[in-house]
N, CA, C and O of each residue as an XYZ file, in Angstrom:
588
protein
N       0.850     -1.175      0.000
C       0.000      0.000      0.000
C       0.890      1.231      0.000
O       1.960      1.241      0.609
N       0.437      2.266     -0.689
C       1.194      3.510     -0.754
C       0.263      4.691     -0.492
O      -0.949      4.617     -0.699
N       0.868      5.771     -0.035
C       0.118      7.003      0.188
C       1.044      8.166     -0.111
O       2.264      8.054      0.009
N       0.454      9.275     -0.499
C       1.231     10.472     -0.750
C       0.619     11.308     -1.853
O      -0.351     10.906     -2.495
N       1.200     12.475     -2.064
C       0.662     13.390     -3.064
C       0.842     12.876     -4.490
O       0.211     13.380     -5.420
N       1.697     11.877     -4.660
C       1.931     11.318     -5.991
C       0.932     10.218     -6.362
O       0.972      9.697     -7.477
N       0.051      9.867     -5.448
C      -0.921      8.800     -5.684
C      -2.204      9.410     -6.241
O      -2.642     10.474     -5.803
N      -2.794      8.727     -7.205
C      -4.038      9.217     -7.813
C      -5.124      9.381     -6.757
O      -5.047      8.799     -5.675
N      -6.120     10.166     -7.077
C      -7.231     10.395     -6.165
C      -8.290      9.309     -6.277
O      -9.070      9.098     -5.349
N      -8.319      8.623     -7.408
C      -9.306      7.574     -7.619
C      -9.490      7.318     -9.097
O      -8.855      7.956     -9.937
N     -10.365      6.378     -9.404
C     -10.655      6.023    -10.790
C     -11.730      6.946    -11.352
O     -12.741      7.203    -10.697
N     -11.513      7.432    -12.544
C     -12.414      8.383    -13.193
C     -13.801      7.775    -13.374
O     -13.955      6.741    -14.024
N     -14.796      8.418    -12.800
C     -16.203      8.022    -12.900
C     -16.446      6.569    -12.493
O     -17.329      5.904    -13.035
N     -15.652      6.080    -11.530
C     -15.827      4.711    -11.052
C     -15.629      4.685     -9.532
O     -14.601      4.220     -9.040
N     -16.619      5.186     -8.800
C     -16.471      5.252     -7.341
C     -16.355      3.880     -6.675
O     -15.721      3.760     -5.627
N     -16.955      2.849     -7.267
C     -16.867      1.503     -6.683
C     -15.428      0.979     -6.743
O     -14.917      0.449     -5.756
N     -14.779      1.129     -7.899
C     -13.376      0.705     -8.036
C     -12.475      1.522     -7.116
O     -11.527      0.994     -6.534
N     -12.774      2.805     -6.990
C     -11.996      3.662     -6.085
C     -12.137      3.167     -4.651
O     -11.144      3.050     -3.933
N     -13.354      2.878     -4.236
C     -13.603      2.406     -2.870
C     -12.851      1.098     -2.589
O     -12.282      0.920     -1.512
N     -12.856      0.188     -3.569
C     -12.185     -1.104     -3.403
C     -10.661     -0.963     -3.362
O      -9.968     -1.794     -2.774
N     -10.152      0.091     -3.988
C      -8.705      0.245     -4.126
C      -8.054      1.080     -3.034
O      -6.827      1.149     -2.958
N      -8.850      1.709     -2.198
C      -8.292      2.568     -1.154
C      -8.725      2.123      0.226
O      -9.837      1.631      0.416
N      -7.830      2.302      1.188
C      -8.120      2.144      2.606
C      -7.755      3.485      3.225
O      -6.611      3.715      3.616
N      -8.743      4.360      3.305
C      -8.460      5.733      3.720
C      -7.629      6.399      2.642
O      -8.024      6.425      1.476
N      -6.481      6.936      3.022
C      -5.589      7.574      2.039
C      -4.623      6.580      1.395
O      -3.866      6.945      0.496
N      -4.646      5.333      1.848
C      -3.712      4.316      1.357
C      -4.269      3.599      0.128
O      -5.382      3.074      0.151
N      -3.478      3.588     -0.941
C      -3.854      2.919     -2.190
C      -3.311      1.500     -2.183
O      -2.122      1.276     -1.959
N      -4.195      0.552     -2.429
C      -3.790     -0.861     -2.520
C      -3.244     -1.107     -3.928
O      -4.017     -1.196     -4.882
N      -1.942     -1.217     -4.065
C      -1.324     -1.328     -5.387
C      -1.508     -2.700     -6.018
O      -1.500     -2.831     -7.242
N      -1.671     -3.714     -5.190
C      -1.748     -5.073     -5.711
C      -0.387     -5.698     -5.913
O      -0.279     -6.781     -6.487
N       0.670     -5.018     -5.439
C       2.033     -5.532     -5.578
C       2.452     -6.292     -4.328
O       2.051     -5.954     -3.214
N       3.265     -7.325     -4.531
C       3.931     -8.015     -3.431
C       5.392     -7.597     -3.449
O       5.966     -7.374     -4.515
N       5.984     -7.493     -2.288
C       7.395     -7.126     -2.233
C       7.931     -7.220     -0.819
O       7.267     -7.716      0.092
N       9.134     -6.736     -0.662
C       9.776     -6.737      0.648
C      10.754     -5.576      0.722
O      11.197     -5.046     -0.297
N      11.082     -5.192      1.952
C      12.015     -4.100      2.192
C      13.242     -4.684      2.856
O      13.136     -5.417      3.839
N      14.417     -4.360      2.315
C      15.661     -4.904      2.889
C      16.101     -4.069      4.097
O      15.454     -3.085      4.455
N      17.204     -4.476      4.712
C      17.693     -3.829      5.932
C      18.079     -2.373      5.710
O      18.139     -1.595      6.663
N      18.344     -1.994      4.446
C      18.714     -0.612      4.133
C      17.504      0.234      3.720
O      17.653      1.408      3.381
N      16.319     -0.360      3.749
C      15.113      0.377      3.415
C      14.737      0.370      1.944
O      13.828      1.092      1.537
N      15.430     -0.442      1.131
C      15.093     -0.519     -0.291
C      13.924     -1.474     -0.497
O      13.870     -2.556      0.087
N      12.995     -1.047     -1.340
C      11.807     -1.838     -1.639
C      12.041     -2.671     -2.890
O      12.508     -2.156     -3.906
N      11.720     -3.948     -2.818
C      11.841     -4.860     -3.950
C      10.453     -5.408     -4.270
O       9.841     -6.076     -3.437
N       9.955     -5.125     -5.476
C       8.663     -5.639     -5.925
C       8.914     -7.030     -6.504
O       9.762     -7.203     -7.379
N       8.172     -8.013     -6.010
C       8.400     -9.391     -6.447
C       7.268     -9.976     -7.270
O       7.444    -11.022     -7.896
N       6.113     -9.329     -7.285
C       5.018     -9.873     -8.070
C       3.745     -9.086     -7.868
O       3.709     -8.091     -7.144
N       2.697     -9.557     -8.528
C       1.387     -8.908     -8.457
C       0.371     -9.877     -7.864
O       0.362    -11.063     -8.193
N      -0.473     -9.365     -6.997
C      -1.500    -10.184     -6.356
C      -2.381    -10.879     -7.385
O      -2.721    -12.051     -7.221
N      -2.755    -10.161     -8.451
C      -3.664    -10.741     -9.441
C      -3.017    -11.857    -10.259
O      -3.719    -12.631    -10.910
N      -1.685    -11.949    -10.232
C      -0.990    -13.005    -10.973
C      -0.647    -14.211    -10.100
O      -0.221    -15.243    -10.617
N      -0.827    -14.094     -8.791
C      -0.429    -15.132     -7.852
C      -1.070    -16.474     -8.207
O      -2.271    -16.553     -8.469
N      -0.266    -17.506     -8.212
C      -0.749    -18.871     -8.450
C      -0.923    -19.529     -7.092
O       0.025    -19.609     -6.311
N      -2.127    -19.999     -6.810
C      -2.390    -20.720     -5.567
C      -2.678    -22.160     -5.957
O      -3.699    -22.461     -6.575
N      -1.763    -23.040     -5.588
C      -1.875    -24.456     -5.957
C      -2.837    -25.183     -5.028
O      -3.165    -24.681     -3.953
N      -3.286    -26.353     -5.436
C      -4.252    -27.143     -4.673
C      -3.734    -27.481     -3.274
O      -4.525    -27.636     -2.343
N      -2.405    -27.596     -3.119
C      -1.837    -27.918     -1.809
C      -1.689    -26.681     -0.920
O      -1.165    -26.768      0.191
N      -2.158    -25.519     -1.418
C      -2.111    -24.290     -0.641
C      -0.858    -23.457     -0.845
O      -0.764    -22.341     -0.334
N       0.107    -23.987     -1.588
C       1.342    -23.239     -1.855
C       1.048    -22.052     -2.772
O       0.280    -22.159     -3.728
N       1.669    -20.936     -2.461
C       1.567    -19.737     -3.297
C       2.840    -19.581     -4.115
O       3.947    -19.701     -3.590
N       2.674    -19.314     -5.400
C       3.817    -19.150     -6.304
C       3.641    -17.849     -7.065
O       2.596    -17.607     -7.668
N       4.673    -17.011     -7.034
C       4.654    -15.788     -7.828
C       5.246    -16.103     -9.196
O       6.438    -16.394     -9.297
N       4.437    -16.051    -10.246
C       4.930    -16.428    -11.572
C       6.077    -15.549    -12.053
O       6.916    -15.997    -12.835
N       6.121    -14.310    -11.596
C       7.181    -13.405    -12.022
C       8.566    -13.937    -11.647
O       9.529    -13.739    -12.387
N       8.666    -14.610    -10.500
C       9.952    -15.200    -10.093
C      10.388    -16.270    -11.099
O      11.544    -16.303    -11.519
N       9.459    -17.131    -11.474
C       9.768    -18.204    -12.419
C      10.102    -17.621    -13.790
O      11.054    -18.050    -14.442
N       9.310    -16.641    -14.219
C       9.508    -16.021    -15.525
C      10.863    -15.327    -15.621
O      11.527    -15.388    -16.655
N      11.267    -14.671    -14.542
C      12.554    -13.986    -14.545
C      13.691    -14.994    -14.751
O      14.619    -14.746    -15.522
N      13.610    -16.115    -14.064
C      14.672    -17.126    -14.170
C      14.647    -17.823    -15.536
O      15.693    -18.000    -16.162
N      13.461    -18.215    -15.995
C      13.362    -18.885    -17.290
C      13.696    -17.923    -18.435
O      14.219    -18.338    -19.469
N      13.396    -16.656    -18.245
C      13.673    -15.646    -19.261
C      15.149    -15.385    -19.477
O      15.528    -14.719    -20.440
N      15.986    -15.902    -18.594
C      17.440    -15.746    -18.750
C      18.028    -16.709    -19.778
O      19.179    -16.550    -20.186
N      17.256    -17.699    -20.198
C      17.738    -18.596    -21.241
C      17.915    -17.771    -22.511
O      17.001    -17.053    -22.917
N      19.062    -17.868    -23.126
C      19.426    -16.963    -24.219
C      18.468    -16.973    -25.407
O      18.392    -15.992    -26.146
N      17.756    -18.040    -25.591
C      16.869    -18.164    -26.742
C      15.404    -17.850    -26.420
O      14.544    -17.937    -27.296
N      15.123    -17.488    -25.173
C      13.756    -17.158    -24.768
C      13.522    -15.669    -24.981
O      14.221    -14.829    -24.414
N      12.527    -15.354    -25.808
C      12.140    -13.955    -26.024
C      11.204    -13.523    -24.904
O      11.411    -12.482    -24.282
N      10.172    -14.326    -24.649
C       9.192    -14.054    -23.596
C       8.693    -15.361    -23.020
O       8.651    -16.384    -23.704
N       8.315    -15.315    -21.750
C       7.731    -16.477    -21.090
C       6.694    -15.981    -20.089
O       6.886    -14.963    -19.425
N       5.586    -16.724    -19.995
C       4.545    -16.451    -19.015
C       4.220    -17.763    -18.316
O       4.043    -18.794    -18.965
N       4.144    -17.718    -16.992
C       3.789    -18.902    -16.207
C       2.416    -18.687    -15.586
O       2.084    -17.586    -15.147
N       1.621    -19.760    -15.555
C       0.282    -19.674    -14.985
C      -0.160    -21.069    -14.562
O       0.441    -22.076    -14.935
N      -1.241    -21.096    -13.765
C      -1.803    -22.359    -13.303
C      -2.716    -22.918    -14.382
O      -3.514    -22.199    -14.982
N      -2.578    -24.214    -14.611
C      -3.443    -24.899    -15.563
C      -3.646    -26.321    -15.068
O      -2.690    -27.086    -14.940
N      -4.886    -26.668    -14.794
C      -5.225    -28.006    -14.302
C      -4.444    -28.386    -13.053
O      -4.007    -29.527    -12.908
N      -4.272    -27.424    -12.151
C      -3.611    -27.697    -10.877
C      -2.095    -27.707    -10.915
O      -1.454    -27.980     -9.900
N      -1.514    -27.417    -12.062
C      -0.063    -27.410    -12.209
C       0.401    -26.080    -12.799
O      -0.407    -25.270    -13.253
N       1.707    -25.874    -12.784
C       2.264    -24.662    -13.369
C       2.679    -24.945    -14.807
O       3.440    -25.871    -15.085
N       2.161    -24.130    -15.703
C       2.505    -24.202    -17.116
C       3.346    -22.988    -17.461
O       3.070    -21.882    -16.997
N       4.371    -23.192    -18.274
C       5.188    -22.098    -18.798
C       4.958    -22.042    -20.298
O       5.126    -23.035    -21.006
N       4.576    -20.881    -20.765
C       4.334    -20.677    -22.192
C       5.441    -19.770    -22.727
O       5.667    -18.676    -22.209
N       6.124    -20.238    -23.767
C       7.321    -19.568    -24.280
C       7.127    -19.053    -25.694
O       6.417    -19.652    -26.502
N       7.767    -17.940    -25.974
C       7.983    -17.485    -27.345
C       9.498    -17.450    -27.509
O      10.188    -16.745    -26.773
N      10.014    -18.208    -28.472
C      11.456    -18.432    -28.615
C      12.043    -17.684    -29.809
O      11.347    -17.386    -30.780
N      13.322    -17.391    -29.714
C      14.078    -16.784    -30.818
C      14.661    -17.924    -31.656
O      15.830    -18.283    -31.516
N      13.832    -18.474    -32.516
C      14.267    -19.611    -33.331
C      15.037    -19.170    -34.566
O      15.659    -19.992    -35.240
N      14.998    -17.897    -34.859
C      15.783    -17.386    -35.984
C      17.279    -17.452    -35.652
O      18.084    -17.905    -36.466
N      17.635    -17.004    -34.470
C      19.044    -17.002    -34.062
C      19.447    -18.280    -33.339
O      20.634    -18.585    -33.217
N      18.447    -19.032    -32.858
C      18.710    -20.279    -32.128
C      17.805    -21.368    -32.692
O      16.784    -21.694    -32.086
N      18.165    -21.938    -33.849
C      17.305    -22.939    -34.484
C      17.055    -24.182    -33.618
O      16.088    -24.911    -33.839
N      17.921    -24.416    -32.645
C      17.771    -25.575    -31.763
C      17.029    -25.246    -30.469
O      17.033    -26.047    -29.533
N      16.395    -24.079    -30.408
C      15.753    -23.623    -29.169
C      14.723    -24.617    -28.644
O      14.688    -24.894    -27.445
N      13.894    -25.150    -29.517
C      12.849    -26.080    -29.062
C      13.446    -27.331    -28.437
O      12.965    -27.810    -27.411
N      14.479    -27.853    -29.047
C      15.086    -29.078    -28.507
C      15.840    -28.796    -27.202
O      15.922    -29.667    -26.337
N      16.376    -27.615    -27.059
C      17.100    -27.247    -25.834
C      16.158    -26.979    -24.672
O      16.522    -27.175    -23.513
N      14.950    -26.534    -24.981
C      14.025    -26.099    -23.944
C      13.667    -27.207    -22.961
O      13.648    -26.972    -21.753
N      13.388    -28.390    -23.450
C      13.008    -29.489    -22.562
C      14.094    -29.763    -21.524
O      13.803    -29.908    -20.337
N      15.336    -29.834    -21.972
C      16.437    -30.090    -21.041
C      16.606    -28.933    -20.063
O      16.827    -29.153    -18.873
N      16.502    -27.699    -20.559
C      16.698    -26.535    -19.694
C      15.582    -26.391    -18.657
O      15.840    -25.948    -17.537
N      14.353    -26.754    -19.009
C      13.267    -26.733    -18.029
C      13.518    -27.808    -16.971
O      13.224    -27.598    -15.794
N      14.055    -28.947    -17.377
C      14.415    -29.992    -16.419
C      15.476    -29.515    -15.435
O      15.382    -29.780    -14.237
N      16.472    -28.820    -15.934
C      17.521    -28.254    -15.068
C      16.901    -27.235    -14.114
O      17.194    -27.233    -12.918
N      16.041    -26.370    -14.653
C      15.339    -25.377    -13.840
C      14.580    -26.062    -12.706
O      14.686    -25.655    -11.550
N      13.814    -27.104    -13.038
C      13.013    -27.803    -12.032
C      13.871    -28.410    -10.933
O      13.460    -28.435     -9.773
N      15.044    -28.893    -11.276
C      15.921    -29.488    -10.256
C      16.491    -28.444     -9.297
O      16.930    -28.787     -8.199
N      16.488    -27.179     -9.703
C      17.033    -26.124     -8.842
C      15.956    -25.426     -8.016
O      16.275    -24.597     -7.164
N      14.697    -25.749     -8.255
C      13.587    -25.071     -7.590
C      12.874    -26.015     -6.627
O      12.934    -27.232     -6.801
N      12.201    -25.468     -5.614
C      11.366    -26.311     -4.754
C      10.296    -27.005     -5.608
O       9.883    -26.473     -6.639
N       9.861    -28.162     -5.188
C       8.903    -28.958     -5.967
C       7.656    -28.172     -6.355
O       7.165    -28.306     -7.476
N       7.142    -27.357     -5.443
C       5.894    -26.648     -5.744
C       6.084    -25.554     -6.801
O       5.104    -24.997     -7.295
N       7.333    -25.245     -7.149
C       7.593    -24.246     -8.184
C       8.037    -24.889     -9.497
O       8.484    -24.198    -10.412
N       7.914    -26.197     -9.584
C       8.319    -26.896    -10.808
C       7.327    -26.654    -11.938
O       6.121    -26.533    -11.720
N       7.863    -26.587    -13.138
C       7.074    -26.431    -14.349
C       6.620    -27.813    -14.797
O       7.448    -28.689    -15.051
N       5.311    -28.013    -14.893
C       4.763    -29.303    -15.311
C       4.384    -29.315    -16.781
O       4.471    -30.350    -17.443
N       3.964    -28.167    -17.290
C       3.555    -28.083    -18.682
C       4.358    -27.029    -19.410
O       4.672    -25.974    -18.859
N       4.688    -27.329    -20.661
C       5.422    -26.381    -21.500
C       4.646    -26.196    -22.798
O       4.253    -27.163    -23.451
N       4.438    -24.946    -23.154
C       3.810    -24.607    -24.432
C       4.759    -23.680    -25.169
O       5.397    -22.813    -24.571
N       4.841    -23.876    -26.471
C       5.677    -23.010    -27.306
C       4.771    -22.312    -28.310
O       4.011    -22.951    -29.037
N       4.869    -21.006    -28.332
C       4.057    -20.195    -29.243
C       4.783    -19.985    -30.560
O       6.009    -19.888    -30.600
N       4.017    -19.916    -31.627
C       4.581    -19.596    -32.933
C       4.531    -18.107    -33.227
O       5.206    -17.615    -34.131
N       3.725    -17.396    -32.453
C       3.609    -15.943    -32.631
C       3.879    -15.269    -31.286
O       3.672    -15.881    -30.238
N       4.340    -14.018    -31.303
C       4.616    -13.311    -30.039
C       3.352    -13.123    -29.208
O       2.238    -13.150    -29.731
N       3.544    -12.935    -27.916
C       2.440    -12.607    -27.029
C       1.911    -11.227    -27.397
O       2.671    -10.355    -27.818
N       0.616    -11.035    -27.237
C       0.056     -9.696    -27.417
C       0.459     -8.859    -26.210
O       0.414     -9.327    -25.072
N       0.858     -7.598    -26.477
C       1.366     -6.741    -25.400
C       0.600     -5.423    -25.335
O      -0.040     -4.990    -26.293
N       0.699     -4.807    -24.159
C       0.110     -3.489    -23.952
C       1.026     -2.434    -24.572
O       2.099     -2.757    -25.081
N       0.602     -1.190    -24.524
C       1.429     -0.104    -25.043
C       2.712      0.057    -24.241
O       3.685      0.627    -24.736
N       2.724     -0.444    -22.994
C       3.941     -0.378    -22.176
C       4.773     -1.660    -22.298
O       5.692     -1.892    -21.512
N       4.435     -2.491    -23.300
C       5.175     -3.711    -23.638
C       5.079     -4.809    -22.570
O       5.983     -5.633    -22.435
N       3.980     -4.810    -21.820
C       3.723     -5.890    -20.873
C       2.798     -6.890    -21.557
O       1.880     -6.507    -22.282
N       3.045     -8.160    -21.320
C       2.208     -9.205    -21.910
C       0.805     -9.128    -21.323
O       0.632     -8.962    -20.116
N      -0.196     -9.251    -22.196
C      -1.593     -9.224    -21.774
C      -1.962    -10.606    -21.215
O      -2.462    -11.469    -21.936
N      -1.707    -10.791    -19.932
C      -1.940    -12.086    -19.285
C      -3.387    -12.528    -19.341
O      -3.673    -13.715    -19.496
N      -4.297    -11.584    -19.217
C      -5.711    -11.950    -19.185
C      -6.146    -12.671    -20.451
O      -7.099    -13.450    -20.416
N      -5.476    -12.431    -21.556
C      -5.815    -13.122    -22.809
C      -5.448    -14.601    -22.733
O      -6.095    -15.429    -23.375
N      -4.419    -14.943    -21.957
C      -4.004    -16.342    -21.841
C      -5.044    -17.150    -21.062
O      -5.279    -18.318    -21.374
N      -5.658    -16.549    -20.067
C      -6.630    -17.253    -19.238
C      -7.924    -17.518    -19.996
O      -8.690    -18.410    -19.629
N      -8.169    -16.747    -21.049
C      -9.378    -16.951    -21.835
C      -9.216    -18.041    -22.877
O     -10.188    -18.466    -23.502
N      -7.995    -18.485    -23.060
C      -7.766    -19.543    -24.037
C      -7.038    -18.985    -25.183
O      -6.737    -19.707    -26.133
């Protein structure tokens, strides 16, 4: 939650959304994060993206995406819950890395061995076209949940 003169006053012509988003002067950003010993704030994910598994474990997909996105041939990756498991959907740079698809299976296996079991990737999807993005170049996650 944040407060201050830099925070919006509310949503234009939407008093219900404004009411839901504020607690007094405090704006509920929907971000998860932590503050280190020096007072620096680290944003780790978004509440609306949180994956809650059947066993009650919470997984922030942004953590998984950041790590998987470091693979040199990955252009974009989005992780989400599907049928009780975590699925990673990739868009690969197959022009510069023609072997990207064959490398991905092994690299996801390596990733899974370095992560706690509840953060393991169970499903992998490879896209032939880029993810649709907003004007700020963020992937439109809500489109993935619709199919």
